[in-house]
Jmol script that loads the backbone (N, CA, C; Angstrom):
load data "model"
ATOM      1  N   MET A   1      22.167  36.278 -60.195  1.00  0.00           N
ATOM      2  CA  MET A   1      20.823  36.425 -60.819  1.00  0.00           C
ATOM      3  C   MET A   1      20.064  37.523 -60.277  1.00  0.00           C
ATOM      4  N   ASP A   2      19.479  38.426 -61.223  1.00  0.00           N
ATOM      5  CA  ASP A   2      18.621  39.501 -60.907  1.00  0.00           C
ATOM      6  C   ASP A   2      17.275  39.278 -60.939  1.00  0.00           C
ATOM      7  N   ILE A   3      16.378  39.570 -60.021  1.00  0.00           N
ATOM      8  CA  ILE A   3      15.138  39.577 -60.036  1.00  0.00           C
ATOM      9  C   ILE A   3      14.510  40.937 -59.958  1.00  0.00           C
ATOM     10  N   ARG A   4      13.715  41.154 -61.025  1.00  0.00           N
ATOM     11  CA  ARG A   4      13.289  42.719 -61.205  1.00  0.00           C
ATOM     12  C   ARG A   4      11.633  42.731 -61.112  1.00  0.00           C
ATOM     13  N   ALA A   5      11.444  43.970 -60.892  1.00  0.00           N
ATOM     14  CA  ALA A   5      10.027  44.371 -60.772  1.00  0.00           C
ATOM     15  C   ALA A   5       9.981  45.753 -61.122  1.00  0.00           C
ATOM     16  N   HIS A   6       9.007  46.143 -61.907  1.00  0.00           N
ATOM     17  CA  HIS A   6       8.784  47.665 -62.361  1.00  0.00           C
ATOM     18  C   HIS A   6       7.327  48.195 -61.858  1.00  0.00           C
ATOM     19  N   LEU A   7       7.415  49.278 -61.513  1.00  0.00           N
ATOM     20  CA  LEU A   7       6.220  50.144 -61.363  1.00  0.00           C
ATOM     21  C   LEU A   7       6.211  51.426 -62.366  1.00  0.00           C
ATOM     22  N   ARG A   8       5.201  51.414 -63.252  1.00  0.00           N
ATOM     23  CA  ARG A   8       5.366  52.572 -64.213  1.00  0.00           C
ATOM     24  C   ARG A   8       4.263  53.501 -63.929  1.00  0.00           C
ATOM     25  N   PHE A   9       4.365  54.746 -64.313  1.00  0.00           N
ATOM     26  CA  PHE A   9       3.387  55.924 -64.378  1.00  0.00           C
ATOM     27  C   PHE A   9       2.970  56.084 -62.894  1.00  0.00           C
ATOM     28  N   LEU A  10       3.805  56.197 -61.866  1.00  0.00           N
ATOM     29  CA  LEU A  10       3.365  56.253 -60.624  1.00  0.00           C
ATOM     30  C   LEU A  10       3.142  57.885 -60.563  1.00  0.00           C
ATOM     31  N   PRO A  11       1.866  58.352 -59.957  1.00  0.00           N
ATOM     32  CA  PRO A  11       1.638  59.811 -60.033  1.00  0.00           C
ATOM     33  C   PRO A  11       1.999  60.539 -58.697  1.00  0.00           C
ATOM     34  N   ILE A  12       3.342  60.141 -58.691  1.00  0.00           N
ATOM     35  CA  ILE A  12       4.152  60.901 -57.521  1.00  0.00           C
ATOM     36  C   ILE A  12       5.516  61.262 -58.222  1.00  0.00           C
ATOM     37  N   SER A  13       6.021  62.532 -57.819  1.00  0.00           N
ATOM     38  CA  SER A  13       7.374  62.942 -58.506  1.00  0.00           C
ATOM     39  C   SER A  13       8.409  62.065 -58.077  1.00  0.00           C
ATOM     40  N   ALA A  14       9.335  61.914 -58.966  1.00  0.00           N
ATOM     41  CA  ALA A  14      10.461  61.030 -58.771  1.00  0.00           C
ATOM     42  C   ALA A  14      11.227  61.571 -57.551  1.00  0.00           C
ATOM     43  N   GLN A  15      11.322  62.790 -57.442  1.00  0.00           N
ATOM     44  CA  GLN A  15      12.198  63.355 -56.193  1.00  0.00           C
ATOM     45  C   GLN A  15      11.554  62.885 -55.047  1.00  0.00           C
ATOM     46  N   LYS A  16      10.250  62.843 -54.802  1.00  0.00           N
ATOM     47  CA  LYS A  16       9.717  62.307 -53.634  1.00  0.00           C
ATOM     48  C   LYS A  16       9.769  60.931 -53.432  1.00  0.00           C
ATOM     49  N   VAL A  17       9.661  60.148 -54.432  1.00  0.00           N
ATOM     50  CA  VAL A  17       9.893  58.717 -54.342  1.00  0.00           C
ATOM     51  C   VAL A  17      11.331  58.271 -54.079  1.00  0.00           C
ATOM     52  N   ARG A  18      12.274  59.179 -54.365  1.00  0.00           N
ATOM     53  CA  ARG A  18      13.768  58.833 -54.227  1.00  0.00           C
ATOM     54  C   ARG A  18      13.999  59.019 -52.645  1.00  0.00           C
ATOM     55  N   LEU A  19      13.178  59.796 -51.958  1.00  0.00           N
ATOM     56  CA  LEU A  19      13.591  59.888 -50.497  1.00  0.00           C
ATOM     57  C   LEU A  19      13.134  58.543 -49.907  1.00  0.00           C
ATOM     58  N   VAL A  20      12.251  57.985 -50.380  1.00  0.00           N
ATOM     59  CA  VAL A  20      11.629  56.666 -49.828  1.00  0.00           C
ATOM     60  C   VAL A  20      12.676  55.406 -50.318  1.00  0.00           C
ATOM     61  N   THR A  21      13.104  55.414 -51.573  1.00  0.00           N
ATOM     62  CA  THR A  21      13.941  54.279 -52.085  1.00  0.00           C
ATOM     63  C   THR A  21      15.459  54.414 -51.597  1.00  0.00           C
ATOM     64  N   ASP A  22      15.821  55.568 -51.137  1.00  0.00           N
ATOM     65  CA  ASP A  22      17.052  55.762 -50.543  1.00  0.00           C
ATOM     66  C   ASP A  22      17.188  54.984 -49.174  1.00  0.00           C
ATOM     67  N   LEU A  23      16.000  54.828 -48.411  1.00  0.00           N
ATOM     68  CA  LEU A  23      15.963  54.170 -47.137  1.00  0.00           C
ATOM     69  C   LEU A  23      16.251  52.686 -47.301  1.00  0.00           C
ATOM     70  N   VAL A  24      15.803  52.112 -48.303  1.00  0.00           N
ATOM     71  CA  VAL A  24      15.932  50.596 -48.260  1.00  0.00           C
ATOM     72  C   VAL A  24      16.885  50.104 -49.151  1.00  0.00           C
ATOM     73  N   ARG A  25      17.586  50.853 -49.813  1.00  0.00           N
ATOM     74  CA  ARG A  25      18.690  50.291 -50.810  1.00  0.00           C
ATOM     75  C   ARG A  25      19.722  49.557 -49.861  1.00  0.00           C
ATOM     76  N   GLY A  26      20.069  48.367 -50.404  1.00  0.00           N
ATOM     77  CA  GLY A  26      21.234  47.599 -49.796  1.00  0.00           C
ATOM     78  C   GLY A  26      20.671  46.769 -48.548  1.00  0.00           C
ATOM     79  N   LYS A  27      19.347  46.885 -48.186  1.00  0.00           N
ATOM     80  CA  LYS A  27      18.801  46.112 -46.950  1.00  0.00           C
ATOM     81  C   LYS A  27      18.413  44.843 -47.402  1.00  0.00           C
ATOM     82  N   SER A  28      17.963  43.977 -46.572  1.00  0.00           N
ATOM     83  CA  SER A  28      17.458  42.535 -46.806  1.00  0.00           C
ATOM     84  C   SER A  28      15.936  42.793 -47.061  1.00  0.00           C
ATOM     85  N   ALA A  29      15.554  41.970 -48.001  1.00  0.00           N
ATOM     86  CA  ALA A  29      14.176  41.954 -48.463  1.00  0.00           C
ATOM     87  C   ALA A  29      13.244  42.154 -47.301  1.00  0.00           C
ATOM     88  N   ASN A  30      13.113  41.351 -46.404  1.00  0.00           N
ATOM     89  CA  ASN A  30      12.237  41.397 -45.175  1.00  0.00           C
ATOM     90  C   ASN A  30      12.379  42.694 -44.227  1.00  0.00           C
ATOM     91  N   GLU A  31      13.572  42.982 -44.079  1.00  0.00           N
ATOM     92  CA  GLU A  31      13.912  44.425 -43.554  1.00  0.00           C
ATOM     93  C   GLU A  31      13.290  45.569 -44.111  1.00  0.00           C
ATOM     94  N   ALA A  32      13.431  45.490 -45.458  1.00  0.00           N
ATOM     95  CA  ALA A  32      13.104  46.635 -46.153  1.00  0.00           C
ATOM     96  C   ALA A  32      11.423  46.743 -46.325  1.00  0.00           C
ATOM     97  N   LEU A  33      10.806  45.574 -46.252  1.00  0.00           N
ATOM     98  CA  LEU A  33       9.373  45.634 -46.238  1.00  0.00           C
ATOM     99  C   LEU A  33       8.708  45.996 -44.835  1.00  0.00           C
ATOM    100  N   GLU A  34       9.438  45.623 -43.960  1.00  0.00           N
ATOM    101  CA  GLU A  34       8.925  45.967 -42.616  1.00  0.00           C
ATOM    102  C   GLU A  34       9.217  47.580 -42.390  1.00  0.00           C
ATOM    103  N   MET A  35      10.335  48.090 -42.823  1.00  0.00           N
ATOM    104  CA  MET A  35      10.698  49.632 -42.681  1.00  0.00           C
ATOM    105  C   MET A  35       9.573  50.287 -43.519  1.00  0.00           C
ATOM    106  N   LEU A  36       9.172  49.793 -44.647  1.00  0.00           N
ATOM    107  CA  LEU A  36       8.258  50.593 -45.442  1.00  0.00           C
ATOM    108  C   LEU A  36       6.997  50.683 -44.868  1.00  0.00           C
ATOM    109  N   ARG A  37       6.615  49.710 -44.058  1.00  0.00           N
ATOM    110  CA  ARG A  37       5.233  49.702 -43.398  1.00  0.00           C
ATOM    111  C   ARG A  37       5.064  50.928 -42.434  1.00  0.00           C
ATOM    112  N   PHE A  38       5.990  51.514 -41.924  1.00  0.00           N
ATOM    113  CA  PHE A  38       6.211  52.479 -40.887  1.00  0.00           C
ATOM    114  C   PHE A  38       6.643  53.760 -41.479  1.00  0.00           C
ATOM    115  N   VAL A  39       6.948  53.791 -42.747  1.00  0.00           N
ATOM    116  CA  VAL A  39       7.492  55.218 -43.328  1.00  0.00           C
ATOM    117  C   VAL A  39       6.118  56.149 -43.575  1.00  0.00           C
ATOM    118  N   PRO A  40       6.109  57.330 -43.138  1.00  0.00           N
ATOM    119  CA  PRO A  40       4.895  58.069 -43.307  1.00  0.00           C
ATOM    120  C   PRO A  40       4.825  58.754 -44.667  1.00  0.00           C
ATOM    121  N   ASN A  41       5.750  58.706 -45.423  1.00  0.00           N
ATOM    122  CA  ASN A  41       5.421  59.338 -46.801  1.00  0.00           C
ATOM    123  C   ASN A  41       4.453  58.531 -47.641  1.00  0.00           C
ATOM    124  N   ARG A  42       3.668  59.273 -48.358  1.00  0.00           N
ATOM    125  CA  ARG A  42       2.764  58.763 -49.406  1.00  0.00           C
ATOM    126  C   ARG A  42       3.245  57.733 -50.368  1.00  0.00           C
ATOM    127  N   ALA A  43       4.727  57.882 -50.834  1.00  0.00           N
ATOM    128  CA  ALA A  43       5.336  57.222 -51.693  1.00  0.00           C
ATOM    129  C   ALA A  43       5.672  55.720 -51.252  1.00  0.00           C
ATOM    130  N   ALA A  44       5.689  55.623 -49.919  1.00  0.00           N
ATOM    131  CA  ALA A  44       6.180  54.211 -49.201  1.00  0.00           C
ATOM    132  C   ALA A  44       5.299  53.136 -49.688  1.00  0.00           C
ATOM    133  N   ILE A  45       3.941  53.387 -49.824  1.00  0.00           N
ATOM    134  CA  ILE A  45       2.948  52.384 -50.059  1.00  0.00           C
ATOM    135  C   ILE A  45       3.092  51.797 -51.425  1.00  0.00           C
ATOM    136  N   PRO A  46       3.349  52.413 -52.521  1.00  0.00           N
ATOM    137  CA  PRO A  46       3.470  51.854 -53.665  1.00  0.00           C
ATOM    138  C   PRO A  46       5.046  51.268 -53.944  1.00  0.00           C
ATOM    139  N   VAL A  47       5.938  51.738 -53.480  1.00  0.00           N
ATOM    140  CA  VAL A  47       7.412  51.428 -53.381  1.00  0.00           C
ATOM    141  C   VAL A  47       7.191  49.989 -52.563  1.00  0.00           C
ATOM    142  N   ARG A  48       6.507  49.839 -51.390  1.00  0.00           N
ATOM    143  CA  ARG A  48       6.432  48.580 -50.643  1.00  0.00           C
ATOM    144  C   ARG A  48       5.823  47.588 -51.652  1.00  0.00           C
ATOM    145  N   LYS A  49       4.715  47.910 -52.466  1.00  0.00           N
ATOM    146  CA  LYS A  49       4.163  47.060 -53.309  1.00  0.00           C
ATOM    147  C   LYS A  49       4.930  46.562 -54.268  1.00  0.00           C
ATOM    148  N   VAL A  50       5.708  47.293 -55.087  1.00  0.00           N
ATOM    149  CA  VAL A  50       6.429  46.829 -55.929  1.00  0.00           C
ATOM    150  C   VAL A  50       7.595  46.063 -55.238  1.00  0.00           C
ATOM    151  N   LEU A  51       8.080  46.330 -54.235  1.00  0.00           N
ATOM    152  CA  LEU A  51       9.135  45.304 -53.484  1.00  0.00           C
ATOM    153  C   LEU A  51       8.456  43.925 -53.154  1.00  0.00           C
ATOM    154  N   ALA A  52       7.323  44.027 -52.717  1.00  0.00           N
ATOM    155  CA  ALA A  52       6.565  42.781 -52.500  1.00  0.00           C
ATOM    156  C   ALA A  52       6.616  41.984 -53.712  1.00  0.00           C
ATOM    157  N   SER A  53       6.092  42.579 -54.743  1.00  0.00           N
ATOM    158  CA  SER A  53       5.929  42.000 -56.145  1.00  0.00           C
ATOM    159  C   SER A  53       7.295  41.202 -56.573  1.00  0.00           C
ATOM    160  N   ALA A  54       8.326  42.006 -56.319  1.00  0.00           N
ATOM    161  CA  ALA A  54       9.742  41.410 -56.744  1.00  0.00           C
ATOM    162  C   ALA A  54      10.242  40.236 -55.778  1.00  0.00           C
ATOM    163  N   VAL A  55       9.789  40.185 -54.471  1.00  0.00           N
ATOM    164  CA  VAL A  55      10.041  39.026 -53.703  1.00  0.00           C
ATOM    165  C   VAL A  55       9.089  37.788 -54.078  1.00  0.00           C
ATOM    166  N   ALA A  56       7.871  38.164 -54.394  1.00  0.00           N
ATOM    167  CA  ALA A  56       7.122  37.049 -55.123  1.00  0.00           C
ATOM    168  C   ALA A  56       7.478  36.561 -56.132  1.00  0.00           C
ATOM    169  N   ASN A  57       7.974  37.311 -57.057  1.00  0.00           N
ATOM    170  CA  ASN A  57       8.543  36.822 -58.377  1.00  0.00           C
ATOM    171  C   ASN A  57       9.873  35.738 -58.074  1.00  0.00           C
ATOM    172  N   ALA A  58      10.620  36.213 -57.098  1.00  0.00           N
ATOM    173  CA  ALA A  58      11.877  35.449 -56.869  1.00  0.00           C
ATOM    174  C   ALA A  58      11.299  34.090 -56.198  1.00  0.00           C
ATOM    175  N   GLU A  59      10.312  34.219 -55.372  1.00  0.00           N
ATOM    176  CA  GLU A  59       9.910  32.891 -54.870  1.00  0.00           C
ATOM    177  C   GLU A  59       9.151  32.011 -55.732  1.00  0.00           C
ATOM    178  N   GLU A  60       8.376  32.461 -56.653  1.00  0.00           N
ATOM    179  CA  GLU A  60       7.532  31.720 -57.616  1.00  0.00           C
ATOM    180  C   GLU A  60       8.297  31.317 -58.821  1.00  0.00           C
ATOM    181  N   ASN A  61       9.058  32.234 -59.298  1.00  0.00           N
ATOM    182  CA  ASN A  61       9.512  31.984 -60.599  1.00  0.00           C
ATOM    183  C   ASN A  61      10.896  31.358 -60.421  1.00  0.00           C
ATOM    184  N   PHE A  62      11.805  31.730 -59.439  1.00  0.00           N
ATOM    185  CA  PHE A  62      13.122  31.201 -59.449  1.00  0.00           C
ATOM    186  C   PHE A  62      13.342  30.333 -58.219  1.00  0.00           C
ATOM    187  N   GLY A  63      12.303  30.179 -57.297  1.00  0.00           N
ATOM    188  CA  GLY A  63      12.509  29.252 -56.078  1.00  0.00           C
ATOM    189  C   GLY A  63      13.427  29.605 -55.085  1.00  0.00           C
ATOM    190  N   VAL A  64      13.773  30.897 -54.897  1.00  0.00           N
ATOM    191  CA  VAL A  64      14.695  31.744 -54.031  1.00  0.00           C
ATOM    192  C   VAL A  64      13.883  31.959 -52.732  1.00  0.00           C
ATOM    193  N   SER A  65      14.316  31.798 -51.481  1.00  0.00           N
ATOM    194  CA  SER A  65      13.923  31.870 -50.320  1.00  0.00           C
ATOM    195  C   SER A  65      13.828  33.507 -50.068  1.00  0.00           C
ATOM    196  N   ARG A  66      12.949  34.109 -49.433  1.00  0.00           N
ATOM    197  CA  ARG A  66      12.919  35.507 -49.209  1.00  0.00           C
ATOM    198  C   ARG A  66      13.804  35.863 -48.171  1.00  0.00           C
ATOM    199  N   ASP A  67      14.292  34.897 -47.307  1.00  0.00           N
ATOM    200  CA  ASP A  67      15.216  35.305 -46.341  1.00  0.00           C
ATOM    201  C   ASP A  67      16.756  35.439 -46.993  1.00  0.00           C
ATOM    202  N   ASP A  68      16.943  35.016 -48.209  1.00  0.00           N
ATOM    203  CA  ASP A  68      18.302  35.403 -48.780  1.00  0.00           C
ATOM    204  C   ASP A  68      18.405  36.497 -49.741  1.00  0.00           C
ATOM    205  N   LEU A  69      17.158  37.114 -49.889  1.00  0.00           N
ATOM    206  CA  LEU A  69      17.195  38.191 -50.643  1.00  0.00           C
ATOM    207  C   LEU A  69      17.765  39.723 -50.068  1.00  0.00           C
ATOM    208  N   PHE A  70      18.358  40.459 -51.090  1.00  0.00           N
ATOM    209  CA  PHE A  70      18.489  41.727 -50.722  1.00  0.00           C
ATOM    210  C   PHE A  70      18.210  42.738 -51.601  1.00  0.00           C
ATOM    211  N   VAL A  71      17.797  43.854 -51.350  1.00  0.00           N
ATOM    212  CA  VAL A  71      17.761  44.891 -52.314  1.00  0.00           C
ATOM    213  C   VAL A  71      18.991  45.311 -53.000  1.00  0.00           C
ATOM    214  N   ALA A  72      19.445  44.927 -54.074  1.00  0.00           N
ATOM    215  CA  ALA A  72      20.667  45.324 -54.879  1.00  0.00           C
ATOM    216  C   ALA A  72      20.542  46.445 -55.480  1.00  0.00           C
ATOM    217  N   THR A  73      19.496  46.942 -56.000  1.00  0.00           N
ATOM    218  CA  THR A  73      19.354  48.181 -56.763  1.00  0.00           C
ATOM    219  C   THR A  73      17.867  48.588 -56.629  1.00  0.00           C
ATOM    220  N   ILE A  74      17.398  49.928 -56.374  1.00  0.00           N
ATOM    221  CA  ILE A  74      16.293  50.413 -56.317  1.00  0.00           C
ATOM    222  C   ILE A  74      16.399  51.798 -56.765  1.00  0.00           C
ATOM    223  N   TYR A  75      15.448  52.334 -57.758  1.00  0.00           N
ATOM    224  CA  TYR A  75      15.660  53.699 -58.322  1.00  0.00           C
ATOM    225  C   TYR A  75      14.196  54.078 -58.848  1.00  0.00           C
ATOM    226  N   ALA A  76      14.115  55.395 -58.899  1.00  0.00           N
ATOM    227  CA  ALA A  76      12.929  56.036 -59.455  1.00  0.00           C
ATOM    228  C   ALA A  76      13.371  57.016 -60.504  1.00  0.00           C
ATOM    229  N   ASP A  77      12.880  56.924 -61.616  1.00  0.00           N
ATOM    230  CA  ASP A  77      13.227  57.776 -62.916  1.00  0.00           C
ATOM    231  C   ASP A  77      11.958  58.497 -63.125  1.00  0.00           C
ATOM    232  N   GLU A  78      12.268  59.628 -63.903  1.00  0.00           N
ATOM    233  CA  GLU A  78      11.106  60.428 -64.205  1.00  0.00           C
ATOM    234  C   GLU A  78      10.208  59.999 -65.418  1.00  0.00           C
ATOM    235  N   ALA A  79       8.894  59.958 -65.189  1.00  0.00           N
ATOM    236  CA  ALA A  79       7.827  59.577 -66.248  1.00  0.00           C
ATOM    237  C   ALA A  79       7.292  60.751 -66.900  1.00  0.00           C
ATOM    238  N   PRO A  80       6.580  60.571 -67.840  1.00  0.00           N
ATOM    239  CA  PRO A  80       6.074  61.755 -68.629  1.00  0.00           C
ATOM    240  C   PRO A  80       5.271  62.734 -67.606  1.00  0.00           C
ATOM    241  N   THR A  81       5.539  63.984 -67.723  1.00  0.00           N
ATOM    242  CA  THR A  81       4.918  65.156 -67.083  1.00  0.00           C
ATOM    243  C   THR A  81       3.481  65.651 -67.620  1.00  0.00           C
ATOM    244  N   ARG A  82       2.378  65.679 -66.999  1.00  0.00           N
ATOM    245  CA  ARG A  82       1.264  66.266 -67.518  1.00  0.00           C
ATOM    246  C   ARG A  82       0.940  67.670 -67.305  1.00  0.00           C
ATOM    247  N   ARG A  83       0.998  68.310 -68.295  1.00  0.00           N
ATOM    248  CA  ARG A  83       0.896  70.024 -68.168  1.00  0.00           C
ATOM    249  C   ARG A  83      -0.454  70.303 -68.114  1.00  0.00           C
ATOM    250  N   TRP A  84      -0.725  70.981 -67.064  1.00  0.00           N
ATOM    251  CA  TRP A  84      -2.056  71.597 -66.942  1.00  0.00           C
ATOM    252  C   TRP A  84      -2.048  73.036 -66.664  1.00  0.00           C
ATOM    253  N   ARG A  85      -3.162  73.803 -66.930  1.00  0.00           N
ATOM    254  CA  ARG A  85      -2.923  75.340 -66.779  1.00  0.00           C
ATOM    255  C   ARG A  85      -4.251  75.708 -66.036  1.00  0.00           C
ATOM    256  N   ARG A  86      -3.881  76.660 -65.039  1.00  0.00           N
ATOM    257  CA  ARG A  86      -4.857  77.339 -64.357  1.00  0.00           C
ATOM    258  C   ARG A  86      -4.653  78.931 -64.879  1.00  0.00           C
ATOM    259  N   PHE A  87      -6.038  79.366 -65.109  1.00  0.00           N
ATOM    260  CA  PHE A  87      -6.082  80.644 -65.629  1.00  0.00           C
ATOM    261  C   PHE A  87      -5.777  81.833 -64.564  1.00  0.00           C
ATOM    262  N   GLY A  88      -5.048  82.871 -64.807  1.00  0.00           N
ATOM    263  CA  GLY A  88      -4.683  83.898 -63.824  1.00  0.00           C
ATOM    264  C   GLY A  88      -5.431  85.241 -64.355  1.00  0.00           C
ATOM    265  N   ALA A  89      -4.826  86.172 -63.649  1.00  0.00           N
ATOM    266  CA  ALA A  89      -5.447  87.572 -63.857  1.00  0.00           C
ATOM    267  C   ALA A  89      -4.923  87.939 -65.209  1.00  0.00           C
ATOM    268  N   ARG A  90      -5.828  88.969 -65.642  1.00  0.00           N
ATOM    269  CA  ARG A  90      -5.378  89.637 -66.907  1.00  0.00           C
ATOM    270  C   ARG A  90      -5.164  88.757 -68.304  1.00  0.00           C
ATOM    271  N   GLY A  91      -5.881  87.567 -68.321  1.00  0.00           N
ATOM    272  CA  GLY A  91      -5.789  86.720 -69.537  1.00  0.00           C
ATOM    273  C   GLY A  91      -4.462  85.944 -69.607  1.00  0.00           C
ATOM    274  N   ARG A  92      -3.706  85.951 -68.445  1.00  0.00           N
ATOM    275  CA  ARG A  92      -2.695  84.909 -68.554  1.00  0.00           C
ATOM    276  C   ARG A  92      -3.003  83.506 -67.795  1.00  0.00           C
ATOM    277  N   PHE A  93      -2.141  82.535 -67.911  1.00  0.00           N
ATOM    278  CA  PHE A  93      -2.416  81.286 -67.209  1.00  0.00           C
ATOM    279  C   PHE A  93      -1.054  80.952 -66.591  1.00  0.00           C
ATOM    280  N   LYS A  94      -1.529  80.151 -65.739  1.00  0.00           N
ATOM    281  CA  LYS A  94      -0.241  79.498 -64.687  1.00  0.00           C
ATOM    282  C   LYS A  94      -0.127  78.174 -65.082  1.00  0.00           C
ATOM    283  N   PRO A  95       0.988  77.611 -65.435  1.00  0.00           N
ATOM    284  CA  PRO A  95       1.324  76.222 -65.701  1.00  0.00           C
ATOM    285  C   PRO A  95       1.215  75.533 -64.594  1.00  0.00           C
ATOM    286  N   ILE A  96       0.713  74.157 -64.520  1.00  0.00           N
ATOM    287  CA  ILE A  96       0.716  73.313 -63.468  1.00  0.00           C
ATOM    288  C   ILE A  96       1.483  71.953 -64.086  1.00  0.00           C
ATOM    289  N   LEU A  97       2.520  71.549 -63.460  1.00  0.00           N
ATOM    290  CA  LEU A  97       3.145  70.345 -63.869  1.00  0.00           C
ATOM    291  C   LEU A  97       2.850  69.234 -62.885  1.00  0.00           C
ATOM    292  N   ARG A  98       2.058  68.133 -63.444  1.00  0.00           N
ATOM    293  CA  ARG A  98       1.848  66.903 -62.658  1.00  0.00           C
ATOM    294  C   ARG A  98       2.758  66.002 -63.037  1.00  0.00           C
ATOM    295  N   ARG A  99       3.725  65.859 -62.246  1.00  0.00           N
ATOM    296  CA  ARG A  99       4.779  64.772 -62.432  1.00  0.00           C
ATOM    297  C   ARG A  99       4.388  63.334 -62.124  1.00  0.00           C
ATOM    298  N   SER A 100       5.223  62.252 -62.714  1.00  0.00           N
ATOM    299  CA  SER A 100       4.782  61.088 -62.353  1.00  0.00           C
ATOM    300  C   SER A 100       6.477  60.420 -62.701  1.00  0.00           C
ATOM    301  N   SER A 101       6.465  59.068 -61.964  1.00  0.00           N
ATOM    302  CA  SER A 101       7.691  58.234 -61.944  1.00  0.00           C
ATOM    303  C   SER A 101       7.538  56.840 -62.535  1.00  0.00           C
ATOM    304  N   HIS A 102       8.535  56.430 -62.641  1.00  0.00           N
ATOM    305  CA  HIS A 102       8.695  54.850 -62.892  1.00  0.00           C
ATOM    306  C   HIS A 102       9.724  54.404 -61.918  1.00  0.00           C
ATOM    307  N   VAL A 103       9.304  53.386 -61.058  1.00  0.00           N
ATOM    308  CA  VAL A 103      10.268  52.559 -59.869  1.00  0.00           C
ATOM    309  C   VAL A 103      10.568  51.349 -60.443  1.00  0.00           C
ATOM    310  N   THR A 104      11.891  50.952 -60.200  1.00  0.00           N
ATOM    311  CA  THR A 104      12.411  49.705 -60.408  1.00  0.00           C
ATOM    312  C   THR A 104      13.334  49.125 -59.528  1.00  0.00           C
ATOM    313  N   VAL A 105      13.019  47.934 -59.212  1.00  0.00           N
ATOM    314  CA  VAL A 105      13.608  47.016 -57.872  1.00  0.00           C
ATOM    315  C   VAL A 105      14.267  45.972 -58.591  1.00  0.00           C
ATOM    316  N   ILE A 106      15.525  45.801 -58.052  1.00  0.00           N
ATOM    317  CA  ILE A 106      16.294  44.676 -58.572  1.00  0.00           C
ATOM    318  C   ILE A 106      16.833  43.820 -57.240  1.00  0.00           C
ATOM    319  N   LEU A 107      16.384  42.647 -57.056  1.00  0.00           N
ATOM    320  CA  LEU A 107      16.903  41.878 -55.976  1.00  0.00           C
ATOM    321  C   LEU A 107      17.823  41.055 -56.356  1.00  0.00           C
ATOM    322  N   ARG A 108      18.748  40.480 -55.408  1.00  0.00           N
ATOM    323  CA  ARG A 108      19.851  39.526 -55.560  1.00  0.00           C
ATOM    324  C   ARG A 108      19.777  38.473 -54.356  1.00  0.00           C
ATOM    325  N   GLU A 109      20.212  37.340 -54.631  1.00  0.00           N
ATOM    326  CA  GLU A 109      20.407  36.559 -53.558  1.00  0.00           C
ATOM    327  C   GLU A 109      21.899  36.755 -52.962  1.00  0.00           C
ATOM    328  N   ARG A 110      21.641  36.747 -51.534  1.00  0.00           N
ATOM    329  CA  ARG A 110      23.010  37.049 -50.614  1.00  0.00           C
ATOM    330  C   ARG A 110      23.738  35.720 -50.580  1.00  0.00           C
ATOM    331  N   GLY A 111      24.907  35.921 -50.758  1.00  0.00           N
ATOM    332  CA  GLY A 111      25.940  34.798 -50.442  1.00  0.00           C
ATOM    333  C   GLY A 111      25.804  33.746 -51.371  1.00  0.00           C
ATOM    334  N   ALA A 112      25.302  33.542 -52.580  1.00  0.00           N
ATOM    335  CA  ALA A 112      25.134  32.509 -53.446  1.00  0.00           C
ATOM    336  C   ALA A 112      26.343  31.923 -53.995  1.00  0.00           C
TER     337      ALA A 112
END
end "model"
wireframe off; spacefill off
backbone 0.3
color backbone group
């Protein structure tokens, strides 16, 4: 049984979020939550929130203990990019790409 949680339109690029998600993939849910408390990256806070949401979904909706859960899959996909422009010299403009991402967490019960 898969327990899912999604975070959509996170205003951090998917490349930066993947650095954090790669740390917790395959770990138990409690260990992953504790690890994310001490990761200095800015993306660790929203990833920790969505992981905590998935754990809460498992406890409330499916009656699964948080000690039995592990992070089966976690990934960050690209979301829409906002395109801004900054005007430069001689009538030109410099494009600025403000990237965002979608984060998905899938938890499974260990040894079920």
